[in-house]
N, C-alpha and C positions, 0 to 999 in steps of 0.2 A: 433509366439505366441504358448505357450504351451497349448495343448488341455486339456479340463477338469479342468483347473485351474481357480477357481472362480475369483481371482484378475486380471486375464488376460482378462476377458470378459469386455465389455463396462459397463454392468449393475453392475458387481462386482467392477470394478474400480471406478465407480461413487459412489457406496455406501461407499466404503472404504475411498475415498477422502472426501466425505461429512461428514462422522463421524469423520475422523481425523481433518478436517478443523474446525468443530464445537468444538471438544475437544481442539484444539490448540487456537482457538479464545476465548474459555471459560477460559483457563488458562491465556492467554494474558490479558483478561479483569480483571481477579482476580489479576494478577500482577500489573495492573494499580491501582486497589483498595488498594493494599499493599503500592504502592508508595504514594498514598494519605494519608494513615494511618501513615506512618513513616516520610514522608517529607512535606506533605501539600503543601502550596504555598511558602515554604521557599526559600531563596536565593540560597541555595546549590543545590536544585533540578533544579532551573533555570540554574545554572552553568553546571550541568550534561547535560541538554538538549542541551545547546550550544556546549559543548565539544564533545558529542557523535554524533551530527547531521551529519557531513560530512562522517565519517566512515560507519555509518548505511546506509546512502543514497548510498554510493558506493557499499556496499554489495548487496543491492537490485538491482542495475543496473547490477552488475557482474552476478548475478544469471539469470537475464533476457537475457543478452548477451549469456551466456552458453546455455540456453534453445533454443534460436533461431538459434544458430550457430551449436551446436553439434548434436542435434536430427536429423535434415534433412540429414546431411552429413553421420551420422552413418548408417541410413537406405539405403542411396544411395550406400555406399561402401559395405554394406552387400549384397545388391541385385546385384550390377554390378561386384563385385570382390569376396569377401569371408568374412565369419564372423571373421576370423583372421585379415584381413585387417581393418575391422571396429573396432575391439578391439584394434588393434595397434594404430589407430587414437585416440581412447579415452585415451590410456595410455600416448601417447605423449602429449596430451592436459592437462593431470593431471600435468605433469612437467611444461608445458608452463604457465598454469594458476597460478600455485604456484610460479614459479620464477618471472613472470611479476608482480604479485600482491605483492610479497615480495619486489621487487625493487621499485615499486610505493609507498609502505608503507614507505620505507627508505627515498624516496624523500620527502614525506609528513612529516616524522620525522625531516628532515633537515630544513623544513620551518614551523615547528609546531608553533613556537612562533609568527611568522608573521601572520599565518592563524588565530590563536586564538585571538590575540590582535586586528586584523582587524575586527573580529566579535564583540568583546566586547567594543571597543572604549576606551574612557578615564575612565577606572575603575582602582581600586587599583591593585598593583602587586600580592597581595594574591589571588584575584579573578582570574586574568589571569593565575597564576601558577596552581591553582586548576583545572581550565578548561583545561589547557594544559595537566595536568596529566591524566584527563579523556580521552582527545583526544588521548594521547599516548597509554593508555591501550586499547582503542578500535581499534587502528591501528593493534594490534595483531590479531584481529578477521578477518582482510581482507584476509590474506593468507589462514587462516583456512576456511573461507566461500567460497573463490574462488575454493579451492580444493574440498570442499564439493559439490559445484555447479556442477562440472564435474561428480562426482560419482552419485549424485542424478539424474541428467538428463540422465546419462547412464542407470540407472535403469528404468527411465520413458520410454526410448527408448526400453527397454526390456519388457515393460508392467508390470513392478514390481512397483506398486504404494504404497504398504503398508509401506515399510521401509523408504522412503523419508518423507512420511507424519508423521510417528511415530517419526522420528528423530527431527522434528520441535517441537513436543510436549515435547520432552526431554529437549530442550533448555529452554523453559518457566518453566518447572518443576524445573530445576537446579537453575534458577534465583530466583524463589520463595523461594526455600529451603535456598539458601545462604543469601538472604535478611532477612529471619526470624531468622536465627541462628547467623548471623555475623553483622547485622546492628549496634549493640551496639559497636562493636570493629572497624568496617571499615567505618561506616557512609555512605556517598554517594558513596564511592568506592566499597561498597558491590554490587551495581548494575553492575559495570564493571566486578568485580570478578565473579559474577554469569554468565554473558554473555560469558566471556572467558572460564570458566569451562564448561559451556553448549556447546559451540562451539567445544571444544576439544573432549568431550564425543560424540557429534553428529558426528564428523568426524570419530572417532574410530568405532562408530556403523555402519555408512554408508559404511565404508571401509570393515568391516567384512562381510557384505552381498554382497558388490559389487565384491569382489575377487572370490566369488563362480561362477560368470558369466564371469569374465574378465580373460580368459585363454589366455596367450600370450607366445609363445615360443621365439620370437625375435621381438624387436621393429624396425620398418622400418620408418625412417623419411620421406621417399617418400609418406607415407600415409597422411602426412599433406595436408590439402585442404582449400584453401581460396576462391574457386570459388563461394561459397554461399554468400560471402560478396559483395553483389550487392547493387544497390540503394534502393531496397525495404527493405533489411536487415538493412541498415544504417538509413532509415527513421523510422523503428520500434524502433531501439535503441534510436534515437533522441526523439521520442514521449515519451518513457518511462523515459528518462533522464530528460526531461523538466517537466514531471509530478512530479518527485521526488524533483525538485528544489524549489517547493513551501515551503517545510519545512525549507530549508536553508535561504530563503529570510526573513522569520519571525525571525529566530535566529539572523540575522544581526542587528536587532533593539532592542537587549537586553537592552542597556543602555538608550533607549528612553521610555521604559514602566515602570509601577509601579513594585515594588518588587513582584514577584510571577505572573507577567503578562504572561510570557512565559509558566510557569507551568499551569496557568489557561487555556491558549489556548490549551495546550496538553491534559488536562483532558476533555475539551469541545469537542475537535476533536475526542477523543475516543468514546464519546457518540454519536456524530454526524455521524460518519462513520459506527457505528454498524448496523443500519437497512439497510444501503446501501450495506455493505459487505455481508449481509445475503440474503435480499429480492431482491434487484436490481441485485446483482451478479448472483443469481439463475435464475432470469427471463431472463437476457441477455444471459446467457450460454445456456438456453433452446432455445432461439430464433436464436442463431448464425448459427447452421446447417440449419435452415429453410431459413434464409437470403441467405446463400451460395447456397443452392439448387435452390431457386427461381431466383437468379442472373445468375446461370449457365444455366438455362432454358430460360433466357431473358424474364421472365414473370413479367412485371412491375405491373400488376394488383395484382398478388400474393405478390410481394414485398410490395406494398402499403398496402395490407391487413394485412400482418405480422407486418409491422411497426406501423400501426394504432392500431392493437390489443395490441402490446407491450406497446406503449405509454399510451393507455387507462387503461391497467392493472396496469401500474406503477402509474398513477394518482390516481386510485382507492385505491392503497395501501398507497401512500405517502402523499396525501392531509390530511387524518385524522391524520396520524403520525405527520405531520407538525403542525397542529392545537393543538394537544395534547402537543407536546414539547414546542411550543411557549408560551402557557398559564400555563405550569407546569414545566418550566425549573428549578426553584429553588428547587421545591419538588423532581424532578428527581435527581439533583446533591446531595441534602442532604441525600436522601435515599441510594444512591450508595457510595458516597465518604465521607460524614461528620462523621468522627470518628478519634480518635487519634489526630494528628497534623493538620488535615483538619477542620478548624473552621467554624462557621456560617458566618463569614465575607468572608472566602474563598468561601463559597457556593454562596454568592451574586455576587462575582466577576466572578466566573466561570459560574453562571447562566446567567448573562448578555451576556457573549460571546456565550453561547449555544443558547440563544434566537436569536441573530444576525445570527448565522450559520443556524438555522432552516429555515430562509426565503429562502435559496437556495436549500433546501432539495429536492423539487420536480424537479427542473431543473438539479441538479447534478446527481440525481438518473436516470433521463431521459438520461443523457449523457452516462451512463453505457450501455444503449441500443443502443444509437447512435454510440458509439465507436465500438460495434460489427457489426453494420450495415455498417459502413464505411470500416471496415476491410474486411467484406464479399464481398463488392462491389468494392474492390481494389481502394478505394479513400484515399490512405495513404497520398497523398499530402494535402488533405483537413484536415486530422487529424493533420498533422504537423503544418499547418496554425492555426488551432484551439488551439493547445497546445502552440504555440509560442505567439499568441495573448493573450491568457489567462495569460501566464507568464508575458508578458509586462504590461498588466492591473494590475496584482498583484503587481509588483515592483513599478510602477508609483504611484498607490494609496497608497502603503505603505509609500512612501516618503511624499505624500500630506496629509495623514490622521493621521499619528502616532504622530506628534507633538501636535495636539489638542486633539485627542481621545485616545492616547496611545494604550494599548492592544485592546481596542474596535475598533480602527482604523485598526489594523491588521485583526481583524475579519471581518470588513466591506469590506476590500479589497478582502479577500478570498470569501466572499459571492457574491460580484459583479462579481468576476472572474469566480467562479463556475457557476453562473447563465448564464454568457455570453457563456460558453462552451456548456451548454445545449440548449440555445436558438439558437445560431448560428449553432450548430450541427443539430438541427431539420430543420433549413432553408436549409442547404446543402443537407440533406437527401431528403426533399420534392422536391428540385430542380432536383435531380437525377430521381426520379420516376415520376415527372411531373404530380402529382396528388394533387388536392386541399383538403388535409386532415387537413390543419391547422385550419379550422373552426370547424371541428369535435373535434379536440384536445382542442381548446379554449372553446368550448361550454361545454364539459365534465369537464374541469378544473374549470370553473365557477360554474357549477352545484354541483360538489363534494365539492368545497370550501364552498358554501352556506349551503349545507346539513351538513357538518362537523361542521361549526360554530353554526348552529341551534341545532345540537345534543349536542354540548358542552354547549350551553346556557341552554338547557332543563335539562341536567344533573346537572349543577350548581344550577339551581333554585330548583331542586328536593332535593338536599342535604342541601340546605339552609333553607328548611322548618322546 
């Protein structure tokens, strides 16, 4: 680590990543507002969501694989051999990730019609062709994102956090610019064009700063290392992959929901995950090192104390948020999205879904803490079970509920699945620490729920005077 460099310190890295994450999420949120303005709950946006789902999911999984594979081996090679050996390992993986992802994209290209038509079911050829065009355009992003993943995680390994974070902001900025200026000419394809252009510029940007650190005289293929691909590594990838499949399962039911149903789920999900990604993610990140330290010391009392504190703080934050969203879902949607092509009818449709989602907010935000707890205590097998069970619940309920409740059925299946992850996760965690904290959690959950409902009622009565 370079001494005296602010971005290389833990505090500096945390500040940079926090600011960059907030900026990226802010632009991403504004991007969704633009989507609502230009496309509303129109059928073409539904088609875009179906066509882009698989490539975007794969990009997320690839980045996660790169992070868990490259960084540990890079540091091991740098410590045991030399910096040249570590850099050679990165350079080889740039080629491998690019070539493998390119070949995989070509395979997906060959089966693109079967994949897209399998998702869309018995719809017209025009819809299938449009979704396939979107799918093919987003396939171009897979090799770009795979290569970017190697460079970005190389910089993370070098304690250079600023440029990977800024490069993510760049993508959202380009997407926004392209949509604003090219929507009239390209329509729904402007989104794909924005992502492709953003990913190209992102890769150029990250390469320009990576090459300053990646000094290689000669690439040695003996520097390849697959020893880190053990059962733990595979379980981590499996957990991440299963969590990403939730999006794909909903897209499969495109033909079973109302026009705009898939779009409404997308907009409601954007609002639903916003407090989780900011508040629950921050709380769980702060607790993770405490969980790890207490587990290393084999101090179950301290583990129980940290877990209880985390869950109670989460309840304190999310019970009032849940009550507010549940009773004001239409107002929230209308204020944020209702403009342009996003009509009042769209607001009601999206608001109904957001109301259903809100019922799982406390449990799913609790899962963010449980996730870190189970990682810290080496209970990866329990996380795999949780992820698999939640995915099975999601898929089964989709088939059972979608015919009668359409997009609301998909929302209910997500809510039940998310809630099961939180509830079962708490059960597994309490079982490990062997402490009866469940009564403390339930008592505070009930108390904060009653107080939140009471505050909401008093506020409502006050403004109705």
